[in-house]
N, CA, C, O and the ligand as a Tripos MOL2 file, in Angstrom:
@<TRIPOS>MOLECULE
protein
  313   311    79     0     0
PROTEIN
NO_CHARGES

@<TRIPOS>ATOM
      1 N          37.6130  -11.0990   10.2130 N.3       1 MET1
      2 CA         36.5510  -11.6160   11.1310 C.3       1 MET1
      3 C          36.5250  -10.7630   12.4320 C.2       1 MET1
      4 O          35.5530  -10.1350   12.8500 O.2       1 MET1
      5 N          37.7070  -10.8450   12.9770 N.am      2 LEU2
      6 CA         37.9010  -10.1530   14.2170 C.3       2 LEU2
      7 C          37.5050   -8.7280   14.1250 C.2       2 LEU2
      8 O          36.7840   -8.2200   14.9850 O.2       2 LEU2
      9 N          37.9620   -8.0630   13.0950 N.am      3 THR3
     10 CA         37.6340   -6.6750   12.9310 C.3       3 THR3
     11 C          36.1060   -6.3730   12.7850 C.2       3 THR3
     12 O          35.5720   -5.3710   13.2590 O.2       3 THR3
     13 N          35.5230   -7.2560   12.1440 N.am      4 ASN4
     14 CA         34.1200   -7.0800   11.9570 C.3       4 ASN4
     15 C          33.2650   -7.2180   13.2290 C.2       4 ASN4
     16 O          32.2270   -6.5770   13.3960 O.2       4 ASN4
     17 N          33.7820   -8.1220   14.1410 N.am      5 ASN5
     18 CA         33.0080   -8.3840   15.3880 C.3       5 ASN5
     19 C          33.3050   -7.1440   16.2310 C.2       5 ASN5
     20 O          32.3920   -6.6610   16.8990 O.2       5 ASN5
     21 N          34.4750   -6.6200   16.2410 N.am      6 GLN6
     22 CA         34.8810   -5.5040   17.0720 C.3       6 GLN6
     23 C          33.9510   -4.2530   16.6910 C.2       6 GLN6
     24 O          33.4330   -3.5000   17.5170 O.2       6 GLN6
     25 N          33.8380   -4.1670   15.3760 N.am      7 GLU7
     26 CA         33.0540   -2.9700   14.8630 C.3       7 GLU7
     27 C          31.5130   -3.1480   15.2710 C.2       7 GLU7
     28 O          30.8000   -2.1880   15.5620 O.2       7 GLU7
     29 N          31.0980   -4.4160   15.2610 N.am      8 LYS8
     30 CA         29.7020   -4.5260   15.5520 C.3       8 LYS8
     31 C          29.4560   -4.2260   17.0950 C.2       8 LYS8
     32 O          28.4740   -3.6120   17.5140 O.2       8 LYS8
     33 N          30.4170   -4.7100   17.8370 N.am      9 GLU9
     34 CA         30.3590   -4.4190   19.3060 C.3       9 GLU9
     35 C          30.2980   -2.8430   19.6570 C.2       9 GLU9
     36 O          29.4710   -2.3590   20.4300 O.2       9 GLU9
     37 N          31.2660   -2.1370   18.9930 N.am     10 THR10
     38 CA         31.2420   -0.7560   19.3030 C.3      10 THR10
     39 C          29.9140    0.0110   18.8650 C.2      10 THR10
     40 O          29.5440    1.0140   19.4750 O.2      10 THR10
     41 N          29.2470   -0.4860   17.8260 N.am     11 ALA11
     42 CA         28.0220    0.0980   17.3010 C.3      11 ALA11
     43 C          26.8270   -0.2880   18.1220 C.2      11 ALA11
     44 O          25.8150    0.4120   18.1720 O.2      11 ALA11
     45 N          26.9730   -1.4160   18.7600 N.am     12 MET12
     46 CA         25.8600   -1.9330   19.4750 C.3      12 MET12
     47 C          25.8090   -1.3100   20.9220 C.2      12 MET12
     48 O          26.8290   -1.0210   21.5490 O.2      12 MET12
     49 N          24.4740   -1.1210   21.4120 N.am     13 SER13
     50 CA         24.3810   -0.6860   22.6850 C.3      13 SER13
     51 C          23.0530   -1.2460   23.1230 C.2      13 SER13
     52 O          22.2270   -1.6500   22.3050 O.2      13 SER13
     53 N          22.8340   -1.2650   24.5990 N.am     14 THR14
     54 CA         21.5350   -1.7600   25.0720 C.3      14 THR14
     55 C          20.8090   -0.4700   25.6110 C.2      14 THR14
     56 O          21.3850    0.3880   26.2800 O.2      14 THR14
     57 N          19.5030   -0.4270   25.2540 N.am     15 THR15
     58 CA         18.7050    0.5760   25.8170 C.3      15 THR15
     59 C          17.5720   -0.0210   26.6030 C.2      15 THR15
     60 O          16.9790   -0.9990   26.1470 O.2      15 THR15
     61 N          17.2470    0.4940   27.7230 N.am     16 THR16
     62 CA         16.2170    0.0090   28.5420 C.3      16 THR16
     63 C          15.1630    1.0340   28.5670 C.2      16 THR16
     64 O          15.3680    2.2160   28.8430 O.2      16 THR16
     65 N          13.9130    0.4690   28.2340 N.am     17 LEU17
     66 CA         12.7770    1.5560   28.1520 C.3      17 LEU17
     67 C          11.7500    1.1170   29.3200 C.2      17 LEU17
     68 O          11.5580   -0.0640   29.6080 O.2      17 LEU17
     69 N          11.1740    2.0950   29.8950 N.am     18 ARG18
     70 CA          9.9640    1.8300   30.7440 C.3      18 ARG18
     71 C           8.8660    2.0780   29.9120 C.2      18 ARG18
     72 O           8.7030    3.2000   29.4310 O.2      18 ARG18
     73 N           8.0170    1.0590   29.6680 N.am     19 ILE19
     74 CA          6.8550    1.0190   28.8040 C.3      19 ILE19
     75 C           5.5450    0.9240   29.5670 C.2      19 ILE19
     76 O           5.2800    0.0280   30.3690 O.2      19 ILE19
     77 N           4.7330    1.9610   29.2310 N.am     20 THR20
     78 CA          3.3890    1.8430   29.9830 C.3      20 THR20
     79 C           2.3470    1.6610   28.9850 C.2      20 THR20
     80 O           2.5120    1.9700   27.8050 O.2      20 THR20
     81 N           1.1800    1.1150   29.4900 N.am     21 GLY21
     82 CA          0.0110    0.8250   28.6610 C.3      21 GLY21
     83 C          -0.2580   -0.5520   28.2620 C.2      21 GLY21
     84 O          -1.3110   -0.9010   27.7270 O.2      21 GLY21
     85 N           0.7580   -1.3580   28.5450 N.am     22 MET22
     86 CA          0.6180   -2.7520   28.1030 C.3      22 MET22
     87 C          -0.1610   -3.5290   29.1200 C.2      22 MET22
     88 O           0.0680   -3.4030   30.3230 O.2      22 MET22
     89 N          -1.0470   -4.3010   28.6620 N.am     23 THR23
     90 CA         -1.9530   -5.0900   29.5170 C.3      23 THR23
     91 C          -1.8380   -6.5870   29.4700 C.2      23 THR23
     92 O          -2.0440   -7.3220   30.4360 O.2      23 THR23
     93 N          -1.4670   -7.0070   28.1760 N.am     24 CYS24
     94 CA         -1.5010   -8.5020   27.9090 C.3      24 CYS24
     95 C          -0.4800   -8.9020   26.9380 C.2      24 CYS24
     96 O           0.3080   -8.0770   26.4750 O.2      24 CYS24
     97 N          -0.4680  -10.2210   26.5930 N.am     25 GLY25
     98 CA          0.5470  -10.6210   25.6320 C.3      25 GLY25
     99 C           0.5550   -9.9950   24.3210 C.2      25 GLY25
    100 O           1.5910   -9.8340   23.6770 O.2      25 GLY25
    101 N          -0.7130   -9.6070   23.8860 N.am     26 HIS26
    102 CA         -0.8800   -8.9160   22.7300 C.3      26 HIS26
    103 C          -0.1690   -7.5320   22.6190 C.2      26 HIS26
    104 O           0.3820   -7.1250   21.5950 O.2      26 HIS26
    105 N          -0.2430   -6.9220   23.6940 N.am     27 CYS27
    106 CA          0.5240   -5.6180   23.7700 C.3      27 CYS27
    107 C           2.0240   -5.8040   23.6860 C.2      27 CYS27
    108 O           2.7530   -5.0280   23.0680 O.2      27 CYS27
    109 N           2.4640   -6.9230   24.3700 N.am     28 VAL28
    110 CA          3.9170   -7.2050   24.3820 C.3      28 VAL28
    111 C           4.2380   -7.4120   22.9210 C.2      28 VAL28
    112 O           5.1610   -6.7710   22.4180 O.2      28 VAL28
    113 N           3.4910   -8.3210   22.1690 N.am     29 ALA29
    114 CA          3.8130   -8.7810   20.9120 C.3      29 ALA29
    115 C           3.8930   -7.3200   19.9720 C.2      29 ALA29
    116 O           4.8040   -7.1110   19.1710 O.2      29 ALA29
    117 N           2.8590   -6.4440   20.2100 N.am     30 ALA30
    118 CA          2.7040   -5.2790   19.3090 C.3      30 ALA30
    119 C           3.8940   -4.3860   19.5030 C.2      30 ALA30
    120 O           4.4910   -3.8570   18.5650 O.2      30 ALA30
    121 N           4.2510   -4.2260   20.9470 N.am     31 VAL31
    122 CA          5.3720   -3.3880   21.1140 C.3      31 VAL31
    123 C           6.6890   -4.0270   20.6920 C.2      31 VAL31
    124 O           7.5930   -3.3270   20.2350 O.2      31 VAL31
    125 N           6.8030   -5.2450   20.8270 N.am     32 THR32
    126 CA          8.1830   -5.8610   20.3550 C.3      32 THR32
    127 C           8.2350   -5.8290   18.8550 C.2      32 THR32
    128 O           9.3410   -5.6540   18.3420 O.2      32 THR32
    129 N           7.1460   -5.9810   18.0610 N.am     33 LYS33
    130 CA          7.1900   -5.8830   16.6120 C.3      33 LYS33
    131 C           7.5040   -4.4250   16.2580 C.2      33 LYS33
    132 O           8.2170   -4.2110   15.2770 O.2      33 LYS33
    133 N           7.0630   -3.4940   16.9230 N.am     34 ALA34
    134 CA          7.2560   -2.0220   16.7200 C.3      34 ALA34
    135 C           8.6210   -1.8070   16.8030 C.2      34 ALA34
    136 O           9.2120   -1.1900   15.9170 O.2      34 ALA34
    137 N           9.2780   -2.3320   17.9490 N.am     35 LEU35
    138 CA         10.6450   -2.0590   18.2130 C.3      35 LEU35
    139 C          11.6330   -2.6810   17.1630 C.2      35 LEU35
    140 O          12.5630   -2.0610   16.6480 O.2      35 LEU35
    141 N          11.3070   -3.9890   16.9160 N.am     36 GLN36
    142 CA         11.9830   -4.6260   15.9930 C.3      36 GLN36
    143 C          11.9860   -4.0790   14.4390 C.2      36 GLN36
    144 O          12.7740   -4.4700   13.5770 O.2      36 GLN36
    145 N          11.0210   -3.1680   14.2650 N.am     37 GLY37
    146 CA         10.8720   -2.5130   13.0490 C.3      37 GLY37
    147 C          11.8080   -1.2610   12.8410 C.2      37 GLY37
    148 O          11.9750   -0.7240   11.7460 O.2      37 GLY37
    149 N          12.3820   -0.8710   13.9860 N.am     38 VAL38
    150 CA         13.2670    0.3570   14.0040 C.3      38 VAL38
    151 C          14.5510   -0.0450   13.3380 C.2      38 VAL38
    152 O          15.1410   -1.0730   13.6710 O.2      38 VAL38
    153 N          14.9990    0.7850   12.3730 N.am     39 PRO39
    154 CA         16.3290    0.4200   11.8060 C.3      39 PRO39
    155 C          17.4130    0.3850   12.8260 C.2      39 PRO39
    156 O          17.4560    1.2630   13.6880 O.2      39 PRO39
    157 N          18.2610   -0.5410   12.7830 N.am     40 GLY40
    158 CA         19.4270   -0.6920   13.7060 C.3      40 GLY40
    159 C          19.1450   -1.5120   15.0080 C.2      40 GLY40
    160 O          20.0270   -1.7490   15.8330 O.2      40 GLY40
    161 N          17.8750   -1.9170   15.1260 N.am     41 VAL41
    162 CA         17.5710   -2.7820   16.1800 C.3      41 VAL41
    163 C          17.9270   -4.3070   15.9640 C.2      41 VAL41
    164 O          17.4360   -4.9740   15.0530 O.2      41 VAL41
    165 N          18.7900   -4.7740   16.8500 N.am     42 GLU42
    166 CA         19.1990   -6.2160   16.6720 C.3      42 GLU42
    167 C          18.2580   -7.1360   17.3120 C.2      42 GLU42
    168 O          17.8320   -8.1580   16.7750 O.2      42 GLU42
    169 N          17.9360   -6.7000   18.5560 N.am     43 SER43
    170 CA         16.8850   -7.6010   19.3270 C.3      43 SER43
    171 C          16.1110   -6.7740   20.2580 C.2      43 SER43
    172 O          16.6790   -5.7840   20.7200 O.2      43 SER43
    173 N          14.8330   -7.0410   20.6260 N.am     44 ALA44
    174 CA         14.0800   -6.4440   21.4980 C.3      44 ALA44
    175 C          13.3830   -7.3700   22.3780 C.2      44 ALA44
    176 O          12.6270   -8.1900   21.8570 O.2      44 ALA44
    177 N          13.5360   -7.3500   23.6480 N.am     45 GLN45
    178 CA         12.9660   -8.1020   24.6380 C.3      45 GLN45
    179 C          11.9970   -7.2950   25.5090 C.2      45 GLN45
    180 O          12.4170   -6.3590   26.1890 O.2      45 GLN45
    181 N          10.6370   -7.6670   25.4950 N.am     46 VAL46
    182 CA          9.7310   -6.7580   26.1430 C.3      46 VAL46
    183 C           9.1500   -7.6640   27.2600 C.2      46 VAL46
    184 O           8.8640   -8.8240   26.9650 O.2      46 VAL46
    185 N           8.9590   -7.2150   28.5150 N.am     47 ASN47
    186 CA          8.5480   -7.7180   29.6210 C.3      47 ASN47
    187 C           7.1950   -6.9630   30.2260 C.2      47 ASN47
    188 O           7.1900   -5.8030   30.6380 O.2      47 ASN47
    189 N           6.2070   -7.7350   30.2000 N.am     48 LEU48
    190 CA          4.9370   -7.1300   30.6900 C.3      48 LEU48
    191 C           4.9740   -6.8660   32.0820 C.2      48 LEU48
    192 O           4.6530   -5.7400   32.4640 O.2      48 LEU48
    193 N           5.3460   -7.8080   32.9700 N.am     49 GLU49
    194 CA          5.2320   -7.6120   34.4750 C.3      49 GLU49
    195 C           6.2650   -6.4770   34.8420 C.2      49 GLU49
    196 O           6.0210   -5.7240   35.7850 O.2      49 GLU49
    197 N           7.2720   -6.3680   34.1920 N.am     50 ARG50
    198 CA          8.2710   -5.3510   34.5900 C.3      50 ARG50
    199 C           7.9490   -4.1070   33.8750 C.2      50 ARG50
    200 O           8.5910   -3.0950   34.1580 O.2      50 ARG50
    201 N           7.0070   -4.0680   32.9600 N.am     51 ALA51
    202 CA          6.7870   -2.8660   32.0080 C.3      51 ALA51
    203 C           8.0750   -2.3450   31.5240 C.2      51 ALA51
    204 O           8.3860   -1.1680   31.7050 O.2      51 ALA51
    205 N           8.8540   -3.2040   30.8990 N.am     52 GLU52
    206 CA         10.1700   -2.8290   30.4210 C.3      52 GLU52
    207 C          10.5100   -3.4770   29.1080 C.2      52 GLU52
    208 O          10.0580   -4.5680   28.7620 O.2      52 GLU52
    209 N          11.3550   -2.7210   28.3780 N.am     53 GLY53
    210 CA         11.7530   -3.2480   27.0400 C.3      53 GLY53
    211 C          13.3490   -3.0700   27.0990 C.2      53 GLY53
    212 O          13.8910   -2.0000   27.3770 O.2      53 GLY53
    213 N          14.0120   -4.2350   26.8050 N.am     54 VAL54
    214 CA         15.4710   -4.1190   26.7250 C.3      54 VAL54
    215 C          15.8060   -4.2680   25.1780 C.2      54 VAL54
    216 O          15.5680   -5.3330   24.6080 O.2      54 VAL54
    217 N          16.3600   -3.1880   24.5070 N.am     55 ILE55
    218 CA         16.6280   -3.2930   23.1190 C.3      55 ILE55
    219 C          18.1090   -3.2060   22.9180 C.2      55 ILE55
    220 O          18.8170   -2.4050   23.5280 O.2      55 ILE55
    221 N          18.5520   -4.0840   22.0170 N.am     56 LYS56
    222 CA         20.0040   -4.0630   21.6070 C.3      56 LYS56
    223 C          20.0740   -3.6010   20.2630 C.2      56 LYS56
    224 O          19.1980   -3.9150   19.4570 O.2      56 LYS56
    225 N          21.1420   -2.8080   19.9220 N.am     57 GLY57
    226 CA         21.3890   -2.3280   18.4960 C.3      57 GLY57
    227 C          21.8610   -1.0100   18.5690 C.2      57 GLY57
    228 O          22.1900   -0.4790   19.6300 O.2      57 GLY57
    229 N          21.9040   -0.4480   17.4360 N.am     58 SER58
    230 CA         22.3990    0.8760   17.3100 C.3      58 SER58
    231 C          21.4060    2.0740   17.1520 C.2      58 SER58
    232 O          21.7650    3.2350   16.9560 O.2      58 SER58
    233 N          20.0680    1.6300   17.2650 N.am     59 ALA59
    234 CA         19.0460    2.6100   17.1370 C.3      59 ALA59
    235 C          18.9650    3.5780   18.2710 C.2      59 ALA59
    236 O          19.0870    3.1670   19.4240 O.2      59 ALA59
    237 N          18.7600    4.8820   18.0000 N.am     60 PRO60
    238 CA         18.7230    5.8400   19.1760 C.3      60 PRO60
    239 C          17.4570    5.7560   19.9770 C.2      60 PRO60
    240 O          16.4130    5.4770   19.3890 O.2      60 PRO60
    241 N          17.4620    5.9520   21.1420 N.am     61 ALA61
    242 CA         16.4280    5.7250   22.1570 C.3      61 ALA61
    243 C          15.2210    6.5500   21.6950 C.2      61 ALA61
    244 O          14.0850    6.1080   21.8660 O.2      61 ALA61
    245 N          15.4430    7.7710   21.0980 N.am     62 GLU62
    246 CA         14.4020    8.5710   20.6600 C.3      62 GLU62
    247 C          13.4610    7.8990   19.5980 C.2      62 GLU62
    248 O          12.2410    8.0540   19.6310 O.2      62 GLU62
    249 N          14.0650    7.1920   18.7180 N.am     63 GLN63
    250 CA         13.4520    6.4330   17.6770 C.3      63 GLN63
    251 C          12.7220    5.1650   18.2340 C.2      63 GLN63
    252 O          11.6750    4.7930   17.7030 O.2      63 GLN63
    253 N          13.2220    4.5500   19.2160 N.am     64 LEU64
    254 CA         12.7110    3.3990   19.8300 C.3      64 LEU64
    255 C          11.2190    3.9250   20.6080 C.2      64 LEU64
    256 O          10.1600    3.2980   20.5940 O.2      64 LEU64
    257 N          11.4380    5.0620   21.1800 N.am     65 ILE65
    258 CA         10.2600    5.6730   22.0130 C.3      65 ILE65
    259 C           9.1240    5.9700   21.0360 C.2      65 ILE65
    260 O           7.9490    5.7000   21.2850 O.2      65 ILE65
    261 N           9.5870    6.5920   19.8110 N.am     66 LYS66
    262 CA          8.6420    6.9550   18.7160 C.3      66 LYS66
    263 C           7.8400    5.6930   18.2520 C.2      66 LYS66
    264 O           6.6210    5.6850   18.0790 O.2      66 LYS66
    265 N           8.6540    4.6600   18.0780 N.am     67 ALA67
    266 CA          8.0260    3.3970   17.6170 C.3      67 ALA67
    267 C           6.9860    2.8930   18.5690 C.2      67 ALA67
    268 O           5.9150    2.4490   18.1550 O.2      67 ALA67
    269 N           7.3100    2.9610   19.9240 N.am     68 VAL68
    270 CA          6.4200    2.4410   20.9480 C.3      68 VAL68
    271 C           5.1100    3.2800   20.9110 C.2      68 VAL68
    272 O           3.9790    2.8020   20.9900 O.2      68 VAL68
    273 N           5.4090    4.5560   20.7840 N.am     69 GLU69
    274 CA          4.1780    5.5080   20.8200 C.3      69 GLU69
    275 C           3.3580    5.3740   19.6220 C.2      69 GLU69
    276 O           2.1380    5.5410   19.6300 O.2      69 GLU69
    277 N           4.1430    5.0270   18.4430 N.am     70 GLY70
    278 CA          3.2610    4.6990   17.3190 C.3      70 GLY70
    279 C           2.3820    3.5680   17.3140 C.2      70 GLY70
    280 O           1.3910    3.5120   16.5860 O.2      70 GLY70
    281 N           2.7710    2.5440   18.2170 N.am     71 ALA71
    282 CA          2.0380    1.2450   18.4110 C.3      71 ALA71
    283 C           0.9240    1.5750   19.3690 C.2      71 ALA71
    284 O           0.0230    0.7420   19.4690 O.2      71 ALA71
    285 N           0.8630    2.6760   20.0880 N.am     72 GLY72
    286 CA         -0.2950    3.0650   20.9590 C.3      72 GLY72
    287 C           0.0950    3.0210   22.4280 C.2      72 GLY72
    288 O          -0.7950    3.0930   23.2740 O.2      72 GLY72
    289 N           1.4560    2.8990   22.8060 N.am     73 TYR73
    290 CA          1.8310    2.8080   24.2170 C.3      73 TYR73
    291 C           2.7600    4.0330   24.4730 C.2      73 TYR73
    292 O           2.9890    4.9290   23.6600 O.2      73 TYR73
    293 N           3.2290    3.9300   25.6700 N.am     74 HIS74
    294 CA          4.0590    5.1970   26.1780 C.3      74 HIS74
    295 C           5.4400    4.4850   26.5950 C.2      74 HIS74
    296 O           5.5120    3.3680   27.1070 O.2      74 HIS74
    297 N           6.4390    5.2610   26.3110 N.am     75 ALA75
    298 CA          7.8570    4.7780   26.7800 C.3      75 ALA75
    299 C           8.7430    5.9600   27.1460 C.2      75 ALA75
    300 O           8.5420    7.0710   26.6550 O.2      75 ALA75
    301 N           9.6920    5.7250   27.9800 N.am     76 LYS76
    302 CA         10.7050    6.5420   28.2900 C.3      76 LYS76
    303 C          11.9440    5.7350   28.6460 C.2      76 LYS76
    304 O          11.9160    4.5520   28.9870 O.2      76 LYS76
    305 N          13.0100    6.4730   28.5350 N.am     77 VAL77
    306 CA         14.3740    5.7420   28.9220 C.3      77 VAL77
    307 C          14.3110    5.4510   30.3900 C.2      77 VAL77
    308 O          14.0070    6.3290   31.1970 O.2      77 VAL77
    309 N          14.6070    4.1750   30.7520 N.am     78 ALA78
    310 CA         14.4390    3.7490   32.1730 C.3      78 ALA78
    311 C          15.6070    4.2210   32.9500 C.2      78 ALA78
    312 O          15.6840    3.9830   34.1550 O.2      78 ALA78
    313 CU         -2.9350   -6.2160   25.4410 Cu       79 CU79
@<TRIPOS>BOND
     1     1     2 1
     2     2     3 1
     3     3     4 2
     4     3     5 am
     5     5     6 1
     6     6     7 1
     7     7     8 2
     8     7     9 am
     9     9    10 1
    10    10    11 1
    11    11    12 2
    12    11    13 am
    13    13    14 1
    14    14    15 1
    15    15    16 2
    16    15    17 am
    17    17    18 1
    18    18    19 1
    19    19    20 2
    20    19    21 am
    21    21    22 1
    22    22    23 1
    23    23    24 2
    24    23    25 am
    25    25    26 1
    26    26    27 1
    27    27    28 2
    28    27    29 am
    29    29    30 1
    30    30    31 1
    31    31    32 2
    32    31    33 am
    33    33    34 1
    34    34    35 1
    35    35    36 2
    36    35    37 am
    37    37    38 1
    38    38    39 1
    39    39    40 2
    40    39    41 am
    41    41    42 1
    42    42    43 1
    43    43    44 2
    44    43    45 am
    45    45    46 1
    46    46    47 1
    47    47    48 2
    48    47    49 am
    49    49    50 1
    50    50    51 1
    51    51    52 2
    52    51    53 am
    53    53    54 1
    54    54    55 1
    55    55    56 2
    56    55    57 am
    57    57    58 1
    58    58    59 1
    59    59    60 2
    60    59    61 am
    61    61    62 1
    62    62    63 1
    63    63    64 2
    64    63    65 am
    65    65    66 1
    66    66    67 1
    67    67    68 2
    68    67    69 am
    69    69    70 1
    70    70    71 1
    71    71    72 2
    72    71    73 am
    73    73    74 1
    74    74    75 1
    75    75    76 2
    76    75    77 am
    77    77    78 1
    78    78    79 1
    79    79    80 2
    80    79    81 am
    81    81    82 1
    82    82    83 1
    83    83    84 2
    84    83    85 am
    85    85    86 1
    86    86    87 1
    87    87    88 2
    88    87    89 am
    89    89    90 1
    90    90    91 1
    91    91    92 2
    92    91    93 am
    93    93    94 1
    94    94    95 1
    95    95    96 2
    96    95    97 am
    97    97    98 1
    98    98    99 1
    99    99   100 2
   100    99   101 am
   101   101   102 1
   102   102   103 1
   103   103   104 2
   104   103   105 am
   105   105   106 1
   106   106   107 1
   107   107   108 2
   108   107   109 am
   109   109   110 1
   110   110   111 1
   111   111   112 2
   112   111   113 am
   113   113   114 1
   114   114   115 1
   115   115   116 2
   116   115   117 am
   117   117   118 1
   118   118   119 1
   119   119   120 2
   120   119   121 am
   121   121   122 1
   122   122   123 1
   123   123   124 2
   124   123   125 am
   125   125   126 1
   126   126   127 1
   127   127   128 2
   128   127   129 am
   129   129   130 1
   130   130   131 1
   131   131   132 2
   132   131   133 am
   133   133   134 1
   134   134   135 1
   135   135   136 2
   136   135   137 am
   137   137   138 1
   138   138   139 1
   139   139   140 2
   140   139   141 am
   141   141   142 1
   142   142   143 1
   143   143   144 2
   144   143   145 am
   145   145   146 1
   146   146   147 1
   147   147   148 2
   148   147   149 am
   149   149   150 1
   150   150   151 1
   151   151   152 2
   152   151   153 am
   153   153   154 1
   154   154   155 1
   155   155   156 2
   156   155   157 am
   157   157   158 1
   158   158   159 1
   159   159   160 2
   160   159   161 am
   161   161   162 1
   162   162   163 1
   163   163   164 2
   164   163   165 am
   165   165   166 1
   166   166   167 1
   167   167   168 2
   168   167   169 am
   169   169   170 1
   170   170   171 1
   171   171   172 2
   172   171   173 am
   173   173   174 1
   174   174   175 1
   175   175   176 2
   176   175   177 am
   177   177   178 1
   178   178   179 1
   179   179   180 2
   180   179   181 am
   181   181   182 1
   182   182   183 1
   183   183   184 2
   184   183   185 am
   185   185   186 1
   186   186   187 1
   187   187   188 2
   188   187   189 am
   189   189   190 1
   190   190   191 1
   191   191   192 2
   192   191   193 am
   193   193   194 1
   194   194   195 1
   195   195   196 2
   196   195   197 am
   197   197   198 1
   198   198   199 1
   199   199   200 2
   200   199   201 am
   201   201   202 1
   202   202   203 1
   203   203   204 2
   204   203   205 am
   205   205   206 1
   206   206   207 1
   207   207   208 2
   208   207   209 am
   209   209   210 1
   210   210   211 1
   211   211   212 2
   212   211   213 am
   213   213   214 1
   214   214   215 1
   215   215   216 2
   216   215   217 am
   217   217   218 1
   218   218   219 1
   219   219   220 2
   220   219   221 am
   221   221   222 1
   222   222   223 1
   223   223   224 2
   224   223   225 am
   225   225   226 1
   226   226   227 1
   227   227   228 2
   228   227   229 am
   229   229   230 1
   230   230   231 1
   231   231   232 2
   232   231   233 am
   233   233   234 1
   234   234   235 1
   235   235   236 2
   236   235   237 am
   237   237   238 1
   238   238   239 1
   239   239   240 2
   240   239   241 am
   241   241   242 1
   242   242   243 1
   243   243   244 2
   244   243   245 am
   245   245   246 1
   246   246   247 1
   247   247   248 2
   248   247   249 am
   249   249   250 1
   250   250   251 1
   251   251   252 2
   252   251   253 am
   253   253   254 1
   254   254   255 1
   255   255   256 2
   256   255   257 am
   257   257   258 1
   258   258   259 1
   259   259   260 2
   260   259   261 am
   261   261   262 1
   262   262   263 1
   263   263   264 2
   264   263   265 am
   265   265   266 1
   266   266   267 1
   267   267   268 2
   268   267   269 am
   269   269   270 1
   270   270   271 1
   271   271   272 2
   272   271   273 am
   273   273   274 1
   274   274   275 1
   275   275   276 2
   276   275   277 am
   277   277   278 1
   278   278   279 1
   279   279   280 2
   280   279   281 am
   281   281   282 1
   282   282   283 1
   283   283   284 2
   284   283   285 am
   285   285   286 1
   286   286   287 1
   287   287   288 2
   288   287   289 am
   289   289   290 1
   290   290   291 1
   291   291   292 2
   292   291   293 am
   293   293   294 1
   294   294   295 1
   295   295   296 2
   296   295   297 am
   297   297   298 1
   298   298   299 1
   299   299   300 2
   300   299   301 am
   301   301   302 1
   302   302   303 1
   303   303   304 2
   304   303   305 am
   305   305   306 1
   306   306   307 1
   307   307   308 2
   308   307   309 am
   309   309   310 1
   310   310   311 1
   311   311   312 2
@<TRIPOS>SUBSTRUCTURE
     1 MET1         2 RESIDUE 1 A MET
     2 LEU2         6 RESIDUE 1 A LEU
     3 THR3        10 RESIDUE 1 A THR
     4 ASN4        14 RESIDUE 1 A ASN
     5 ASN5        18 RESIDUE 1 A ASN
     6 GLN6        22 RESIDUE 1 A GLN
     7 GLU7        26 RESIDUE 1 A GLU
     8 LYS8        30 RESIDUE 1 A LYS
     9 GLU9        34 RESIDUE 1 A GLU
    10 THR10       38 RESIDUE 1 A THR
    11 ALA11       42 RESIDUE 1 A ALA
    12 MET12       46 RESIDUE 1 A MET
    13 SER13       50 RESIDUE 1 A SER
    14 THR14       54 RESIDUE 1 A THR
    15 THR15       58 RESIDUE 1 A THR
    16 THR16       62 RESIDUE 1 A THR
    17 LEU17       66 RESIDUE 1 A LEU
    18 ARG18       70 RESIDUE 1 A ARG
    19 ILE19       74 RESIDUE 1 A ILE
    20 THR20       78 RESIDUE 1 A THR
    21 GLY21       82 RESIDUE 1 A GLY
    22 MET22       86 RESIDUE 1 A MET
    23 THR23       90 RESIDUE 1 A THR
    24 CYS24       94 RESIDUE 1 A CYS
    25 GLY25       98 RESIDUE 1 A GLY
    26 HIS26      102 RESIDUE 1 A HIS
    27 CYS27      106 RESIDUE 1 A CYS
    28 VAL28      110 RESIDUE 1 A VAL
    29 ALA29      114 RESIDUE 1 A ALA
    30 ALA30      118 RESIDUE 1 A ALA
    31 VAL31      122 RESIDUE 1 A VAL
    32 THR32      126 RESIDUE 1 A THR
    33 LYS33      130 RESIDUE 1 A LYS
    34 ALA34      134 RESIDUE 1 A ALA
    35 LEU35      138 RESIDUE 1 A LEU
    36 GLN36      142 RESIDUE 1 A GLN
    37 GLY37      146 RESIDUE 1 A GLY
    38 VAL38      150 RESIDUE 1 A VAL
    39 PRO39      154 RESIDUE 1 A PRO
    40 GLY40      158 RESIDUE 1 A GLY
    41 VAL41      162 RESIDUE 1 A VAL
    42 GLU42      166 RESIDUE 1 A GLU
    43 SER43      170 RESIDUE 1 A SER
    44 ALA44      174 RESIDUE 1 A ALA
    45 GLN45      178 RESIDUE 1 A GLN
    46 VAL46      182 RESIDUE 1 A VAL
    47 ASN47      186 RESIDUE 1 A ASN
    48 LEU48      190 RESIDUE 1 A LEU
    49 GLU49      194 RESIDUE 1 A GLU
    50 ARG50      198 RESIDUE 1 A ARG
    51 ALA51      202 RESIDUE 1 A ALA
    52 GLU52      206 RESIDUE 1 A GLU
    53 GLY53      210 RESIDUE 1 A GLY
    54 VAL54      214 RESIDUE 1 A VAL
    55 ILE55      218 RESIDUE 1 A ILE
    56 LYS56      222 RESIDUE 1 A LYS
    57 GLY57      226 RESIDUE 1 A GLY
    58 SER58      230 RESIDUE 1 A SER
    59 ALA59      234 RESIDUE 1 A ALA
    60 PRO60      238 RESIDUE 1 A PRO
    61 ALA61      242 RESIDUE 1 A ALA
    62 GLU62      246 RESIDUE 1 A GLU
    63 GLN63      250 RESIDUE 1 A GLN
    64 LEU64      254 RESIDUE 1 A LEU
    65 ILE65      258 RESIDUE 1 A ILE
    66 LYS66      262 RESIDUE 1 A LYS
    67 ALA67      266 RESIDUE 1 A ALA
    68 VAL68      270 RESIDUE 1 A VAL
    69 GLU69      274 RESIDUE 1 A GLU
    70 GLY70      278 RESIDUE 1 A GLY
    71 ALA71      282 RESIDUE 1 A ALA
    72 GLY72      286 RESIDUE 1 A GLY
    73 TYR73      290 RESIDUE 1 A TYR
    74 HIS74      294 RESIDUE 1 A HIS
    75 ALA75      298 RESIDUE 1 A ALA
    76 LYS76      302 RESIDUE 1 A LYS
    77 VAL77      306 RESIDUE 1 A VAL
    78 ALA78      310 RESIDUE 1 A ALA
    79 CU79       313 GROUP 0 **** ****
């Protein structure tokens, strides 16, 4: 158990993205869904007012940005 937890922690990281183009809750939902669909993502929290997404997991930032752009928005590492 302990070993599993430790392995998980080392593989996990937090990526913060600056996301532009979102105007409403629909956009937030679309971006969140796109991010959650990236392999390795454990959780994605998208904030409209801050134009920000906080993603936890082992997915590389490059893949996260691709997913956001695939949904029709723009992102870069904050
Ligand atoms: Cu919208």
